[in-house]
N, C-alpha and C positions, 0 to 999 in steps of 0.2 A: 596836438597837431604840430608837425614839424615840416618846414618847407625848405626845399633845396633849389637853388637857381643855377641854370646852366645855359647852354646854347641849344635852342630848338632847331632841329635839322629836318624834321618831317612833321607836318601838322597832324593832329589827331588828339582826341580826348578819351581816355580810357580809365577804368577803375579795375584793379585786380591785385592779387597777392604777389608779393615780391619773392623771387627765387634768385639767390646769388649764384654766380658761376662757381663750380666746385673748386676746391683747393687745387693748386697746380701740382704737377708730378713732383714727388719728393726728391730732393737732391741725393744722389747715390753717395755712399760713404767712401772716403778715400781708400786707396790701396787696392792690391790685386786680390782675386779670389784664390785661396790656396789650391795649388796644383793646376792652375789654369794653363791652357795651351794657347800661346799668342796667335798661332796660325788659325786655330779654330775660332778664337774670339774675333779675329779680324774678319773672318768669313761671316760670323754672326752679325757684325756691324754692317757689312756690305749688304747682307740679305735683309736686315731690318730697314736699312735705308731704302732699298728697292721696294720693299713692301709698303713703306709709308708713301713713297712716290706713287706707286700704283694705286693706293687707296685715294690719294688726292686727285690723281688723274681721273679715276672713276667718278669722283664727286664733280670734277670739272665737266666731264662729258654729260652729266645730267643737269648741269646748270646752264645759265645763259648770261650774255652781256657782261656787266661788271663782275658778277660772281664768277663766271667762267674764267675771265682773265686773271682775277686774283688767285683763284685756285691753281691755274696753270703755272703762274709765277711761283707760288708756294711749292708746288710739286717739283719745279726745277731746283728750288733751294734744297729740297730733301736729298738730292743727288750731288750737291755741290762738292767738287773735289777738295776744296779747302777744309770743309767740315769732315768728310769721310777720311781723307788722307791724314789730317791732323789727329783724328781719333786713333787710327791704326798705329801711328807713330808712338802714341802714349801707352800702347800695350807692351812696348819693348822694355825689358828690365834696365836697359842702358839709358832710357829717357830720364831727363832731369826730374828728380823726385821719385824715381823708381816706376815699376809697372803699375798700371791701373786696371781695374775691371773694365769690361766692355762698356757698361753703363757709365762709369766714372769718366772713361776716356771720351765718350761722346759728349758728356756734360761739360768737361773742360774745353774740348775743342770748339763746341758751340759758343761757349763764353768768349773764347779768343776771337772767333770770327765776328761775333756781335760787337765786341769792343772795337775791332778794326773799323767796322761800318759806322759805329757811333762817332769815332774820331774823324770821319770824313765829313760829318755834318749834313745838313740839308736833307734831301730825300733819302740818301744812303743810310742816314741814321734811322729813318723809319723802317728800313729793311731789317734792322737788328731785331725788331720784335718778331718778324717772320722767322728768322733763324732760331730764336729761342722757342718759338712754337714748334718748329720742326724738330729741334733737339728733344723737347718733351715727348713728342710722338715717337721718335726713335727709341728713347729710353723705355717708354711704355711697351713698345713692340718687343724689345729685348726682354722685358719682364713678363711678357705674355699677358699684359693687362690691356683693357680697352683704351683707345686713344682718348685724351682729354677732350671734352666737348660740352655741348649744351646740356643742362640737367634734364632728366626725364620727369614728366609729370602727367598724371591722368587728366588734369584740368588746365585750362589756359592760365598763363601767368605773365607778370612783368619781369623781364630778365634784367638783372643789375650786375654790374661788374666794374672793375677799374677801367678796363678796356677789353676788347675782344680780339683774338687772333683773326686774321683774314679768313682762314679756313673755317672757323666757327661762324663768323658773321655770314659767310656765303651760303651756309646750309641751314640758316634759321628757318623754321617752319612757321609762317604767319598764322596758320591755323591754331598753333599752340602758344606762340609768343605774342602777347597783346601789344607790348611796347618794349623799347630798349632804352635803358638809362645807364650812363657810365660816368664815373668821376674823372676819367682821363679822356684822351682823344681830343679831336678838334672838328670843326665843321667840314673839313675836307679830308679827314682821315678815312681809311678803308671802311671803318665801322659806319661812319656817317653816309658815305657814298652808297654803300650797299643797303643801308636802311632805307634810303630814298628809293632805290631801285625796287625794293620789296614793298614799299608803301607802308612800312611800319612806323607808327608814331615813335619819335626818338628824341632824346635829350642827351647831349654829351657835355663834357667838361663841367659837370655838376658835382663839386667836392662833397663827399660824405655819402653819396647814394650807395657806395659799395659797402657801407657798414649797416644798412637797414636790415634788421633781422628777417630771416626767411619767414614767409607767411604773413608779414605785415601788409595790410591793405593800403594801397597808395592810389593817388589820382595823378595821372600824367597828362600834361598839356604840352604837346609837341610844338604848337605854334608859339606859345608864351615862353617855352624853355623852362618849365617849372615841374617839380615833383613834390607832392604833398602827402604826408601820412595822415591816417584817420579821416578819410573823405566822408563828408556828410551828404545830406540829401541834395543840396544844390550841385555838388560835384557829380553825384550819380545821375542826376537829371541831365547835366551837360554831356556826360558820357553816352547816355541813351540817345540824346539828340544827335550826337556825332555818329553813332552807329547807324541811325536811320539815314543820315546824309551820305555816309561812306559808300554804301552800295550804289547810290546814284552817281557819285563822283568817280567810281571805278568803272562805270559802264561805258566810257568813251563817248564821243560825240560824232555827229555826221555832218558833212558839208564843210564849207569854208568858214573860217573864223573871221568875224567882223566886229568892229566896235558898234556901239548903239547908233551911231550916225552913218553906218555902212562902210567906214574906213577899213580896208582889208589888212589883217595882220596874220599871215600864215603861221600856223603852229606846226612845228616839225619835231622830229624825235631824234634823240641820241642813241645810236645802236652800234653793235660791233659784229654781229653775225646775221646770217639769213634768218635764223630762228627769232632773233630780236626784231628784225625787220617785219616779220610776219605778225608778231605781237603788236608792234607799233601801228601797222596798217589797220589791224583790228580795233585798236584804241582810237582811231580817227586821225592819226597823223597825216598831214597833207604832203609829207615828204620826209626826207632825212636831212637834218641840219648838221649832223656830225656822224660820219662813219669812221670809227676808230679802226685803223688798219694794223696797229702793233700786235693785236691778238693773233694775227696770222703769222707773226714772226716769233712770238714768245715760245719758250720751252723747246727751242731748237738750237743746236750748235752751229748751224749753217743757214744761210739765206734761203727762204723758200723759192722754189722754182717758178718760172713764168706761169706754167699751167696751174700750179697750186694757187697762185695769187689770183689768176683769172677766175678760177672756180669759186674762191671765197668771195670775191667782189660781185660776181654774177649772181650769187645767191641773194644778195641784198638788192641789187638792181632789179631783179625779176619781180620783187614784191611791190615795186613802185614804178611800173611802166607808165610812161607819160608824165611822171612827176619828178620834181627836183631831188637829187641825191648829192649832198655835199660830202666829198670824201677827203679826209685829212691824210696827207702822206705821213710816213712813219715818224712817230713821236718817240723815238728811242732816246735813252739817256736818263739821267737823274734816277727816278724810282723805277725805270724800265730798262735796266742795262741789258745789252745783248752781246754775247761773247764774240760775235764776228764783226761788231760795229762800234762798240763803245769801250771807253777806258775806265775801268772801275777804280783806278788809283787817283782820279781827279780829286784835288783837295776840297772842291766845292761844286759837286755835280749839278746842283740846281742852277748855277751860273756858268756851267761848262758847255761842252760840246754835246748838244742835244737837239732833237728835231731837225730842222733844215740844216743846222750847222754841221751835222755829220757828213754832209756832202763835201765839205772842205777837207776832211781827214780820211774819208773812205769814199772817194768818188766812184760813181757807177751804180751804187745801190738805189739811189733816188731815180736815176734815169731808167733803170730796169723796172722799178715800181710804176713809174708813169707809163711805161710801155704796156705793162700788164693791165693797168686801169683803162687805158685807151682801148685795148683789145676787148676787155669785158664790156666797155661802153658800146662798142660796135656790135657786139653780139646780143645786146639787150636794147630796151626802148626807154630807159630812164633818161632824164635830162641830167647828165653828170657834170657837176662842178668839182674842181679840185683845188685844195688849198694847202699851204705849207705852214707848219707850226714854228714858233720862235723866230719870226721875221722881225728884224730890228731897224733896218734901214731901207731907203729907197733903192739902193744898189742891189740889195738882196732880193727885194720884190721884183725888180727888173729881171734878174738872173733866173729866178724861179719861174716867172710867167713865160719867159722865153723857152725854158726847158719843157714846160707843159705844152706849149703850143707846137713846139717841134715834135712832140710825141703824138700830136693829133687831138689834144684836148682844148677846145676853143675858149672855155671859161675858166680862168685861173685867178685865184685870190690868195689872201693871206690871213693868218690868224693874228689878231692883235692881243698879245699877252704881255708884251714888254712896254713899259711906259713910253719909251722913245717912239714906238710905232703909233701910239695914240696921239702923241704930240706932233708927229709929222705925217699924219694920215693923208693930208692933201698931196704930199709929194709921193708917198707910197702908192696911193690910188691913182696917180697919174699913169702908173704902170699896171697895177692889178685891177681886175674887173670887179672885185667885191672884197669886203672884209668881214670876218667873223670874230667877235670878241670872246676870248676864253677867260671868263671872269674869275675862275679859280686862280690861275697863274697871274693874271693882271693884278688881282688883289694882293697876292703874296708879294709880288715884286714892288708894287706901289707902297705897301706898308712895311717892307723889309721884315717880314714875319713868316717863318716857315709854316706852311699851311697845315702841317701834320702835328704841330705842337699844341697840346691842350692849353698851356698857360698863355698862349698868344691867340686863343680863339676869338677874343673880343676885337683883335686887330684884323683877323681874317674874316671880315664881314663885308660883303659887296655893297652894303648900305653905307660904308664909310664915305663921307663927302668927297674925299680925294679921288676915290674910285669912280664915283658918279661924274665928277668933273672930267676924268679921263675918257669915260664913255661919251660924254657930250662933245669933247674935243674930237673924238673919232668921227662922230656923226657930222659935226660941222666941217671937218676936213673932207669927208666924203661928198658933202653938198657942194663945197667949193670945187673939188676935182670934177664933179659931174657937170658943173656950170662951165668949167674951163674946157673940158674935153667934148662936151655935148653928148656924153654917154652916161646913163644911170650908173651909180655906184652904190648898190645896196649894202647895208650893214646889218648883219645878224648877230645874235648872241647864242652861244652854245655851251656856256659854262653851267654851273648849278643855279645861277641867279634867276633865270626865267621860271623855274619851278615854284618860286614864291609868287603867288598871284598879285600881291601888292607891289612887289618890285617889278613884275612884268608890266604893270600899268605905268610905272615910272619910266621904264625902258622905252616903251612906245612913245611917251611924251618927250624923251630925249632925242628921238629921231631914229630909233632902231626899227628896221623894216620887217624882220622875221625873228621868231623866238623858237629855240630848240631846247628840248628838255627830256627827262625820263618820261616814257609813255604814261606812267601812272599819274603824272601831274597835268596831263593835257585837258581833261574835263574841267578840273577846278579852275585852271587859268582861262579856259574858254568861257565859263560861266561868269567870272568876274569881269573880264574885258568886255563882255557883251552888255554890261550895265553902264559903261562910260563912253563919252564921245572923245574925239581927238583933242578938242580944246580942253576938255577936263583932264585928259592925260597930260597935256602940256602944262596945265596948272599944277598938277601933282609933281611933275618934274621940277618946276621952278621952286616949289616948296622944299623938296628934298635937297636940291642944290644949295639952297640958302641955309639949310640946317647946320648947326655947329658940330653935331655928333651923329654917329650912326644910329643910336637909339632914338634921337630926336627925329631924324629923317624917317625912320620906320614908323614911329608912333604917329607922327603928323599925317603920313600917308594913310595909315590904317584908319585913323579917325575920319577920313574923308571917303572911306569905302565901307559903308554899313553892310554890304553884301557879305563881307568876310565873317561877320558875327553870325549872320543868318546861316551860312554854310559851315560854321564851326572851324573856319580857317584862321 
């Protein structure tokens, strides 16, 4: 028996045989093909690029939410002019090193683009993996071979890999893949985020799992973050118990969520499209805590029109008539560059012009988006709240809320993702009507750790005491602002943190008023919160705040929540 330790990103206990991701596309040999025609080869490259883009777009059309957005962004990468033009130039005999074959030209051009992105650091470095994935797909297309992807198997299996390309993760079939384990990646990587959306038990950043031989039986515990070979009867019993619970947890819940003493804690959903919203409503979401709008803008060279935006937002609002929908204005930049709005040459995009800050470099886009949101709100019956990402100061909060209210949106708030916003929440909420904590970015910035890097996965943990103290500071600031202004200042959380039922309990104890998460997590969180009172949640919060480490905070909290063991969480 061998055990591997990583970061658990989705709870679940399963036993099954391992299948490793197939070997990557082989590197083309250097040099040209004898007698090749550079013009013909250039057209082959362009055609292959378009074919790959079309295939990825087809996958995107069949996907939803995070999966759809990731696939659309990867499809855009397949037609990247830097990649295609760079490859065409390498077909020329006058190119440095002489002419290359079409396959070799694409290979070298992809490597150059990826290297440039890696040199930029931060989120842009993460996009390098997308470029290399697209490169492999174009080379496979040129060779007339199937695109690289998930292995085929007549029976369910545990998929193991170093990491997965976004296009692969987005098309995982939960009916075939029992669990996902990777030696690389991190808790906020595309792999982790999409595994949560699919409800797949998953462990990332577990060194060595990519060397487990195919067919080896393993036990995966997504809550504990462990992978064990040679499972015995206790592990098989645990997996069977989980399977019995999983169906109930996936069934959704009805009515309002309340603690055991009746204290209300609305459970909302994170969505991106009308299709997502319909699924969230069916799962029991009491509203939308995060409507991501950037997916309306991705895969486009120009800004979407007013009517296009109204149609996209209305599709979500219509699913939640009479209920709250919190819509985030465009979070462009960093890992979501847009050709008409952001500068891809920034040396550190994660700390650059992104989110609300794009209004300072490209004014008008934000105002037009707010106008479209207001139009969609008038045409529907949802209770629409709007918030801006990457707000760092009280001045920015005042400017954004003024813009929103000029557009006819009466409830305007801010995302708290920057530590400065948490520490000055009292002053920010003197202007804003509410705050929503984006725990993914807040953790990244608080711990100075790129959330996409596997080696820093232990730092990118919302259980880190520093992050919990920043959440507490935000809630305390909101309470003070509410007392001063005489107006309630609710604080929600819409990052990945609320999907962890134990952490959800701590967040309520810290003073958070609403929790928003992937719809698949709603039932589990509902069942756990229903077993505790508000004073008990506050006690858990005090224990977590006093913990010296993230692991200590997690373990202490879990030890006080026996329902987690009962539910296999």
